[in-house]
Residue, then its C-alpha position, 0 to 999 in steps of 0.5 A: m393332556a388335561p382337558a382344554a377349554t371348550s364353550g360348554s360341558a360334554p353331554t352325558p353319554e347314553p347307556q349302550q344298547p344290548v349286545r348284538r349276539i348274532p353279529l358278535l358270534i359271526f365276527v368271533l367265528l370269523a376272527v378265530g377261523v381266519a387267524g387259525y387258517v393263516t397261522v396253520v397255512h402261512g406261519l405264526s408270524q402271519g397269524l400274529l399280524l392278523i391277531i394284532g389287526l384284530g386288536l387294532g380294529f377293536a381299539l379303533f372302534h372302542s376309542r372312536f379314534g379318528f384322524t379325519s375328524a381330528w384335523r377337521q375340528l382343529i381347522s374349523i373350530g380350533n378343537g385340538q383334542g384329537l391332535r393331542a391324542h395323535a401326539l400320544l399315539l405317535g409318542t407311544a409308537a415312536t418309543l417302541v419302534m425306535l427301541i426295537a430299531a436300536s436293538g437291530t432285531t425283531l421277534f422272528g429274527a428279521t432286521p428291522s426296516a426303518s429307512p426314511g421316506a423320500i422328500g419331494l413333489p410326490l410326497f407333498v402332492g400325495a399328502a394334500v390329495f389324500a387329505i382332501g379325499m379323506q374329508l370328502g370320503g368321511a374317513c382316513a385309511s384306518g377309519t375306513l376299515f374300522a367303519v366298514g367292519s362296524g357296518q357303516t354302509s356308506i364307507l363301503i363306497t369309500l373303500f371301493g373308491f380307495i381300491a379304484g384309486s389305487v388301481i388307477y395309480t398302479a395302471g398309470y404308474p409311469v405318469f407318476t414316476g420321475w417327479p422331483q424328489v430327494p432322498g429322505v432324512a432319518l433323524s437316527d442317522q444324524v443324532g442316533w436313536l436316543g437323540a431321534w426319540a428325544i427330538t420326536i417327543a419334544a416336537l410332540l410336546i410342542i404340538v400339545a402345548v400349541t393346540k391347547l393355546v389355540q383351543a383356549r383362544r377359540t373355546p370350541p364346542p365340546t366333542d360329542v360322546v357315544p353310548t358307553a358301558t360302565g365298570p369292567a364291562r367298558i373294557f370289552r363293550g366300550s367306549w374308551p377314552i380317546l387317550v386310552g385308545a391312543v396308547v393301545l394303538g401305539v403299543l399295537a403299532g409297535a407290535v406290528f414292527l416287532v413281528s414284521g420288521g416294518t411299520w404298520g401300513v394300510t393302503y398298499a393292500f388296496g392296490l394288491w386287492g384290486a390287481k388280484f380282482l382284475q386277474l380273476l376277471g382275465f386282465q393282466p395287471e402283472l404286465w403293468a410297470f408297477w407290478q413288474q417292480p421286483s417287490n411288487a411282482k413278488a407280492l402279486a404272485a404270492s398269496v394275499w395272506q402273505d401280505k402284511t398289510t392285508l393281514t392287519d387290514v382284514g384283522i381291523m375290519i373283523g376286530a371292529g365288527v367284534a367291538a361294534a357288536a359287543a357295544g350293541a352298535w353294529k348295524i347296516h346303514t341304508g338310505i345314503p344320500w346321493r351326494t354323500a355317495v358321490a363324495a365317498l367315491i371321489g374321496g376314496i379315489l383321491m385317497g387311493i391315488g394320494a396314498r400311493l403318490a406319497g408312499g403312505c397314508n395317515i398310518g404308513a406315512y404319518l404314523g409310520g414315518i414319525s415313529r421311525g424318525s423319518l422327516h417325511g412323516w412330519l412333512w406329510a402332516v404339514f401338507a395333509l393339514g393344507g389338504t384338509w383346509i381345501g377339503l373343508k371348503l369342498r364338503p358343502l358342495f356335497a351337503l357335508p357339514n363342517p363344525k361351527p363355533t356356534d354348535s353345541i357339540c362337534 
């Protein structure tokens, strides 16, 4: 994990702006109020999931942990720093998730669910479409949430498109079913949990080595830095080294599994929110084939606060708001160029459809799949890299820049 070659030294980070006291107070009160309400009304396990979500948002913002930018920098200029951080995140999460799965129990007594995802055309197409969307929308699933929480107005358009794309998928569910696929492959079924963990860690170490070789040959520009606090204040005000963020996020992903019995996910909630909103307007999405599936029907009929993805998603947005305000970086951005807005909307829609097709996003399929030893997580990553390449070709149509080897920073 030592630094790899770049064409120059990273710039010295600027000192942070003062704490944004009013936004910080608002977000802290939101965090306490929502966590308290969920815990009292829906139980301790639900409250813990929301609190874990707060931690995820806090860590995502302070480490500026990205999936979209990591793949963009790798393909455009050969900078593998972001992908090496992914490897550390995946290794940390896999260690904890597989250990919990091997134990056969979770914090609240539920049997941990580590079933593999199906492999086939929906996975391949969905992963590629999602990756195209995240390059146009400017963020992945988790990135969309923490960017919204930190006040990045343009990402609100991406989130709206994400929800709209999820609704489009659920409305057209019969069109997206019946595509050829085969049952998933779980490494633990072949070599046991210890073997699955060993294979996963070995594969991640190979990825680290390959990215360092690629980076040494291409010597890309260094990545940009953001304002940071110093000393102990850096824990609460940021910015964190990306590898620290990777470990914290991996531990929190393990915590989601320990509390809920399922791996961390993000995008299922977007379709649920869209369906709930349509019901408020007098529509009947509960009659759609997707929402008549037993598990989906149960989720739609229940309170939104009983959905684990909603709890962590809301927590991420509030936690990122706390972190951004503490860092002095929370600000509502205005004056969005129209082509950026169009790209954000299209990108969000593509991510909404792609995530549901593939059975997950960069979190649910990529992180969740690999961390529980499912082959579909690795295949999702391969096709997402292909979709990233296509997305980079489309970005200039919307005046969105790509990193270049001649840049001073990327």
